[in-house]
N, C-alpha and C positions, 0 to 999 in steps of 0.2 A: 504493500499500500504506500502510495506516494505521500510526500509531506502535505500537499494541498487535499488530497483525499482524506487524510487523517483530520484536517481542519475542518473539512465538511461534516465529518463524523461529530466533532465537538459542537458545531453549530446545531446539528440535529438533536443533541443531548440538551443544549440549551432551550431549544424551542420545546421539546417535550417537558423539560423541567418547568418551564414557565406554564405550559398548559395545566400540568398537575397541580402545581401550587396555587395557580390562580382559580381553578375550579374549586379547590377547597377553601382558601382563605377568603376570597371575595364573596362567595355565596354562603360562608358559615353564618354570616350575621342573619341571612334569612333563615336558616335552619335553626338558629337560637330564638329568633322571634317565633317562628311557628311551633318549635317543639317546647319551648319554656317560657314564651310570652315576653321576651327581652324587648325592652325599648331602646331608645337612644342612649340613655344613660348606661345601661347595663352592657350594651355593646361597646360603647366607647371604653368601658372598664376592661373588657375582654381585649380590644385592640391594645390598650395600654400594657396589659399584662404580656402579650406578645412582644411589644416593642422593649419592655424592661428586661425580660429574658434574652432577646435577641442582642441587646447591647452588652450583656454580661457575658454571653457566649461567644460573641464575635472574636474577641482577641485569642481565646484559647482554641477555638475552632481553626483559625488561621494557622496558628502554630502547629496544631496537630497535623494539618495538610502538608505543611512544609517538612515536618519531621518524619512523618509515616510515608509520604508520597501521595501525589495527587490522585492517582488512579485507586489507590487503596482507600483514600478519603471518599472518592465517588462511589465506590462499591458499598462501603459501609453505610454512607448517607442514603443511598437509593433503597437499599434494603431495609434500613431503620425506618425511612419515610413510609414505605410500603406497611410495615408493621403498625406504625401509628395511625394510618388510614384505616386499617382493618379493626384496630382497637376502637377507633372512633365509631365505626359502623356497629360494632357488637356490644359496646357498653353505653347504655342509654342515659345514665344519670348526669346531671349538670356537673357534679364535680369531677366525673370521669371525662367530661368534654373538656373542661378547663386543663386538666392533666394532660390531655392530648394536645391542646393548644402550646402548652409548655414544652412538651417533648418535640413537637413539630418546630418550634422556634429554635431549638438547639440543633436538631438533625439537619434542618435546611441548610444551615451554615457549613455542614460537611461537604455541600455540593457547590455552591456558587463560587468561593474563592478558588477552588480547584479547577473549575471550568475556566474561569477567568485566566488563570495562570496558563493553562495548556493552549488556550486560544492565542496568547501572545508568545508562545515558546518560539525560540530560534527565529525571531524577526527583527529586522532592522528597525530603527525608529520611525521611518516612514511605512514600513510593513506593519508595525504595530498599530499606527493609526488607522490603516486600511482594515486590518482584521478587527479592531475594536468598532469601527463603523459598521461593517457586516454584522459582527456580534449584536451591537446595540439594536440594529434594525430587526434582527431575528427575534430576539426576546420581546421587543416592544410590539412587533407585529403578531406574535403569538399571544401576548397578553390581551391585545385588542380583540383577537379571534375568540380567546376564552371567555371574556366578559361578554362579547356580543352573542355567544351560543350558549353560554352557561345558564341563562335564565330559562331558556327553552328546554334544555336538559333537566333543569331542576323541576319544571312543570310536568314534563312528559314521563321522566323516569322515577320521579319521587325524590324525597329528601336525602334518602341514602346515596344518591348519585353523587354527592359531594365527597363521599368517601370512597366508594367502589371504583369510580373512574379514575381518581388520582392513584389508588393503590395499583390498578391495572398498568397505568402508565409508568409508574415508579418501578414496577417489576420488569417492564420491558426495557427501561433504561439500564437496570441493572445487568441483564443478559446482554444488552448492546454494548455496554462498555468492556464486558468481558471478551465479547468478540473482538472489539477493537484491540483490546490488549494482546489477543492471540495473533492479529494480523501484524502488528508492530509492537515491540517492546516500548511501553510508555513510562520508562523510568524517568526520574527527575534529573535533569542535567544540572551540575553544579553551576550556581551563580547565574542561571538564565531565567528562572522563573520566580514569580512572586504572587501571591494572591493580591486582589486589589478590591476596589469599591464596589459594593453590592449592587447594584442595579446593574460600573462593572468590568474593568479589565486593566492590568499594568504589567509592567516589565521591570526587571532589574538588569542592568547590563552597563556598558561604557558610559560614562558622564557625557553629556552633550549640553549644547547652549540653546536657550529658547530661539524661537524664530525670529528674524529681524523686526517684525512688527512689535515685539515686546519692548524694544528699546526706543521706540518712537513715541511713547506715551509719558505722561507726568507721573505715572505710578509705576513702581518696580514690579517686576514679574512675580516676585514672592508675595507682593501684596494681592496680586490677582489671584494667586493660588490660595492664600487665606480667605479672601472674599468668597471664592468658589466653595471652599470647604464650609464656610458658614451658611451659604445660601442653599446648598443642596439638602440639608437636614430640614431647613424650613420648607422646602418642597414636599418632603416627606410628611411633615406635620400636617400640611393641607390634604395630601393624598389620603393618608390613613384615617383622618378624621372624616373626610367625605365617605370613604368605603364603609366605615363603621355604621354612619347614620343612614345609608342609602335605603335600608328597609323603611325608615321613617319618611324619607323624601318620596318613596314610591307610594306610601300610604296617603300622603298629602296630595299627590297627584293622581291617585287611583290607578296606579300602574301595577300589573302583575309582574312576577320575576321575569317572564318572557319579554314583556314591554321595557322593563328596566334594561335587560340586556340589549334591546334595539336602540332605545333613546338615551340611555345613560353610559354607553360605551363610547361615545362621541370623543371624550377627551383622551381616551386610550389611542384612538386613531390619530388624533391631533398630535399626540407625543410621538408616535410613529413618523409622522410627517415631518415633524421637527427634526428628528434624529437623522432622517434621510437628507433633509436640507442642510443642516449643520455639518454633516459628514463631507459634503461636496463643496459647500461655500464657506470661505474662510474670512469673509469681511467682518464677522463678529469677534474674531480673535483680538484679545487685548482692546476691547473698546467698552469702557465701563457702562457707558449708557445703554448698551444692550442688556448688560446683567442687571442694572438698575430698573430698566423698563420692564423686564420679565418678572422682576420681584413685585413691582407695583401691579402688574397685570394679574399675577397670581393672587394677590390680596383681593382685588376687585372681583375677579371671576369665581373665586371660592365662595365669597359672600353671596354672589348672585345665584349660584347654583343652589345654595341651601335656603336663601330668603324667598326666591321667586315662587309665585303661585301659578305661572303659565309655563306650559311646557316648552313653549318655542324659546322663552328667555332662558330656561335651564339648558336647552340643546345649544343655543348660541353661545352661552357662557362657556360651556365645555370646550368649544373650539379654542378659545383663548387660554383656557386652563391647561389644555394639552400642549400648546405652543410654549406657554411660560414654563411649565414643568420640564419640557424637553430641553430648553436652553439652559435652565439652572443645573439640571443633572450633567449635561453634556459639558457644561463649563468646568465642573468639578473634575470630571474625567480627563478632559483636554489639558487643563493647567496642571494636573497632577503628572501628566506625562511629559509635557513641554518644558516645564520648569525643571524636570529631571529630579524630583524629590520622591518619587514613588518607589520605596524600597521594601523589602519583605516585611518589616515590622509595621510599615504604614498600612498594609492591607487590612489586618484586624483592627487597627485604630480607625480607619476610614469607614469600616463596616460599623464599628460602635457608634461613630458620629451620625450615620443614618439610623441606627437603632434608637439613638436619642430622639431624633425627630419622629420615628414610629411611636415612641413612647409619650412624648411630650405634648403632641397635638391631642390625641384621644384622652390623656390624663387631665389636660386643661379643660376640655369639653366636658368631660365628665364631672370634674369638680364643680364647674360653674352650673351644671344642671343639678348637682347634689344641693347646692346651697341657694339656688334660685329656681326652685321646682315649678314655680308659678309662671315662669317666663320660658316657653318652648325654644326661644331662640338664644337663651343665654349662652349656650355653648358655642354657638356660631360667633356671637360678638366677642366672647373670650378668646377663641382661637385667632379671630381676626385681629385683635389687640396684640396678640403674641406675634402674629406674622408682621405687624406694623413695627414692633419693636426690633424685629430682625433687620428692617430697612435702616433703623438707626444704627444698628451694629455694622451694617454694610458701609454706611457713610463715615463711620468712625475709623473702620479699617482703611478706608480709602484715604482719609486724611492723615493717617499715620504712615501710610505707605508712599506718600508723594516724594519724588526726588527733589533734591535740593537744587540740581541742574539737570536739564533735559534738552534734547534736540528739537523736540516737536510737541505740540500738544494735541489733544483730541480734536 
C-alpha cells in the first residue's frame, strides 16, 4: 500500500469516527429528553459533564497515544467506544447513561489525536497544510451528513439507534485499522508525529518560519497564535451549548427530530464550506479583522438561533454561525502549524483548551437556568455575555502582541 493510499485510509477512519460520535452525542440530548424528561438545564449539565471529563482526560490520552503507539491507541479506542455504546443500549437507568457519557468522553480521546498524527505523518510543511485541509473537510462534511440524517434515523429506527449505529461503526473501524496495519506497518517514527488539536492535526519536525504575511502586520505571529488559541474554545462554548439545548429549540419551533436534522444542520454545512474556502484562500492569514469579525458574528448568530421564534431566522443565522465557527477553528489550526509551536506536548494541552470550551459554555448556561428558572432565556444571555468577554480577551491579547516597529500595517 502506497503512502497516499494509507492517507486515504486515515481519512476514511476520520469520516467513520465522526459519523459514529455525531450520531451518539448530538442526538443523546433528544434521547435524554424522551427517556427521562430532561429539559435544557439538565441537558446542559450533561454536556458540561462531558466537557469536564474531556478536559481532564485530554492530556493523559495524548501521552498514552505517543507512548504506546498511535495504531494501538486507535484499536483500544475503537473497541472501547463500541463497548460504551453497547453498554448505553443495554443499561436503561439515568445514572448508567451518565456513566456512559463519562466513559465516552475518555475513550474518544484515544482516537482523535492518533488520527491527527497519522494524517500529518512524513509530510513537509506544505504537505501538512494540504493533508490538514483534506482532513478538516472530511470530518466536517461527515459531521454535517450525520446531523442531517440523524434525526430521520432517530425517528425511523427508534431511540436505541443512537447506540447501535455508532457501535456498529466503531467495530468496523476496529477491523479496518487492523487491516491497514497488516497492509503497512504503522509504527510511530521517532520525532515525526504528534497529536494535535481536537476538531485537529499537527506535526513535529524541523523548525520553520511563519509565512511572509506574518511579518507585514503590527501584531507578532506568536500573538496571532495566542489569539487563535483563545478564540477556538469560545467557538466550542457556543457549539456545545447549542447542541445541548437543541431539543428545547425543536419544541419551541414544533420540529420533530427529522425536521431538526433537515433545518438545524445548516451550520454544519456552513462550517464545511468555511473549511473548504479557508483551505484554498489565504487572504485571511494574519489579518486580525477576520478573526475579530468571526468572533462578533459568532455571538450574534448564536443568540439569534436560540432566541428567534421564526424558523427562517434560525436557518439564516446558522449560515453565519457555521462560517464564524469554521474560521475560528481553522485559525487555531493554521497558526499552530505556521508559527511552528505545535509540539507533542501541545497536542494534549490544545485538546484540553477545547474541553474547557465544551465544559464552560453548557455549565454557564445551566447555572443561569438554575438560579433564574423563571427566565427560559437566562442561559442564552449568560453564554452570550461569556462570549462577549472573550472578545475583550481577544482585544487585550492583540494590544499586548503589538510590535514596537513594523514594516506595514493592516
